[in-house]
C-alpha positions in Angstrom: 99.9 82.3 86.8 97.4 79.5 87.8 94.0 80.9 88.6 92.9 79.8 92.2 90.1 80.7 94.4 90.8 82.0 97.8 88.4 79.7 99.4 87.9 79.0 103.3 90.9 79.4 105.7 91.2 76.6 107.9 94.7 77.1 109.3 95.5 79.8 111.3 98.5 81.0 109.1 96.2 81.1 106.1 93.5 83.2 107.9 96.2 85.7 109.1 97.4 86.1 105.6 93.8 86.4 104.1 92.9 89.0 106.7 96.1 91.0 105.8 95.2 90.5 102.2 91.5 91.8 102.8 92.5 94.7 104.7 95.0 95.9 102.0 92.5 95.1 99.4 89.8 97.3 101.1 92.4 100.2 101.7 93.0 100.1 97.8 89.4 100.9 97.3 89.7 104.3 99.5 88.1 103.1 102.4 89.5 104.9 105.3 88.2 103.1 108.3 88.0 99.6 107.2 86.0 96.7 109.2 86.4 93.0 109.0 83.6 90.2 109.0 85.1 86.8 109.7 82.4 84.6 108.3 82.1 81.2 109.8 80.4 77.8 108.8 77.7 78.6 111.3 76.7 81.6 109.4 77.0 79.8 105.9 74.6 77.3 107.4 72.2 80.2 108.2 71.8 81.5 104.7 70.5 80.7 101.5 73.2 82.9 99.7 76.3 83.7 101.0 77.5 85.3 98.1 75.0 87.7 98.5 75.9 88.4 102.0 79.6 89.0 101.2 78.6 91.4 98.5 76.5 93.4 100.7 79.4 93.7 103.2 81.9 94.8 101.0 79.3 97.2 99.5 79.1 98.6 103.0 83.1 98.9 103.3 83.5 95.9 105.1 86.2 93.1 104.1 85.1 89.5 104.3 87.3 86.7 105.3 85.8 83.1 105.4 87.3 81.0 108.3 86.6 77.6 109.8 87.8 76.3 113.1 88.4 78.1 116.1 92.2 78.8 115.8 91.8 80.1 112.2 88.7 82.5 113.1 90.7 83.8 116.2 93.9 84.3 114.1 91.8 86.5 111.7 90.6 88.8 114.6 93.8 88.9 116.2 95.3 90.0 112.9 92.8 92.6 112.5 93.1 93.9 115.9 96.9 94.3 115.5 96.0 96.7 112.5 93.8 98.7 114.7 90.6 97.2 112.8 87.4 96.0 114.3 86.4 92.5 113.6 83.1 90.6 114.1 81.9 87.1 113.4 78.4 88.6 112.7 77.4 90.1 109.5 77.7 93.7 109.9 74.4 95.7 109.8 76.1 99.3 109.5 78.4 100.6 107.0 82.1 101.2 107.6 84.6 103.2 105.9 84.6 106.6 104.7 80.9 108.1 104.5 82.0 110.2 101.7 83.3 107.4 99.5 79.7 106.3 98.5 78.3 102.9 97.9 80.9 100.3 96.7 80.3 97.7 94.1 80.2 94.9 96.5 79.6 92.1 94.0 82.9 93.4 92.0 84.8 93.4 95.2 83.6 90.2 96.6 84.6 88.5 93.2 88.0 90.3 93.0 89.0 89.3 96.5 88.2 85.7 95.9 90.2 85.4 92.8 93.3 87.3 94.0 92.5 90.6 91.5 93.0 94.0 92.8 90.5 96.6 93.0 92.2 99.1 90.8 93.2 96.9 87.9 91.7 96.5 84.5 90.8 93.2 84.2 90.1 91.5 80.7 88.6 88.1 80.9 88.8 86.1 77.8 86.9 82.9 77.6 88.4 80.0 75.2 90.8 80.1 72.5 90.3 77.7 69.5 94.0 77.9 68.2 97.3 78.8 69.8 97.9 81.4 67.2 94.9 83.1 68.8 96.2 82.9 72.2 99.8 84.2 71.2 98.4 87.2 69.5 96.4 87.8 72.6 99.3 87.8 74.9 101.3 90.1 72.6 98.4 92.5 72.5 98.3 92.5 76.4 102.1 93.0 76.7 101.9 96.1 74.2 99.0 97.4 76.4 101.0 97.1 79.6 103.9 99.0 77.7 101.8 101.7 76.5 99.9 102.7 79.6 100.7 102.9 83.4 97.4 101.7 84.4 97.4 98.3 86.1 96.1 95.6 83.9 95.3 91.8 84.5 94.5 89.2 81.8 92.3 86.0 82.5 92.0 83.2 80.7 89.2 80.8 81.5 87.0 78.1 79.6 90.2 77.0 77.7 89.6 73.9 75.4 93.2 72.7 76.4 93.5 71.0 79.7 95.6 68.1 81.1 99.2 67.6 81.6 100.5 68.3 78.2 100.2 71.9 77.7 101.1 74.1 74.4 104.2 76.2 74.6 101.9 79.3 74.3 99.8 78.3 77.3 103.0 77.6 79.3 104.1 81.2 78.6 100.9 82.3 79.7 100.8 80.6 83.1 104.5 81.9 83.7 103.4 85.4 82.9 103.0 87.4 86.0 100.1 89.5 85.0 98.1 86.8 83.4 95.9 84.1 85.3 94.9 80.8 83.6 92.3 78.8 84.8 93.3 75.2 84.0 90.6 72.9 85.1 87.1 72.8 83.3 85.2 75.9 84.1 82.1 75.5 86.3 79.2 77.9 86.2 79.9 79.5 89.5 83.4 80.2 88.8 82.4 81.6 85.3 79.8 83.9 87.2 82.5 85.2 89.5 84.9 85.8 86.8 82.5 87.9 84.9 81.6 89.6 88.2 85.2 90.8 88.3 86.0 91.6 84.9 85.9 94.9 83.0 86.0 93.5 79.6 84.9 90.0 78.7 85.9 88.4 75.4 84.2 85.3 74.0 84.7 83.2 71.1 82.5 84.0 68.1 
């Protein structure tokens, strides 16, 4: 699968889907009474570090969905309400969720939600591959791990030396693998930081 960031929901349908995904994601962390923060552009303009704000909210057991436009924001709020979840457009100052669950790793949760990764997966991030044979061996090892244990796993390939329309057969095999995410554009620093935050294991070229 091709790695994509969730980004900002500008369409009401996308906002509703993102909200549903956020609430399911938060429930998977064990939070029993989720809340939702619908972060809007007005809020982004008022802060120098939106990522830190999102991480702080996730650490409190509050899901974060970014939306722009009145209809998209309202769709997120309505979707949360239909699930019996309180939603706000202001950053929550109090923790939600289950007080017995402890403090959540907000940076990790925010990164995983943005990248479409689940909170209970073991995520291996591989940065760069110098040869197709290396990548082929990596995919084979990943499939062996999947067969050997019931633990959910995901393999993420980024900072790849190969980009463009002419991709090798092994890279195509990685893209069509349902549990492998492949970043197909040159990696930017912000994305690499996000990926590192989401990963359990990071493999870098020697």
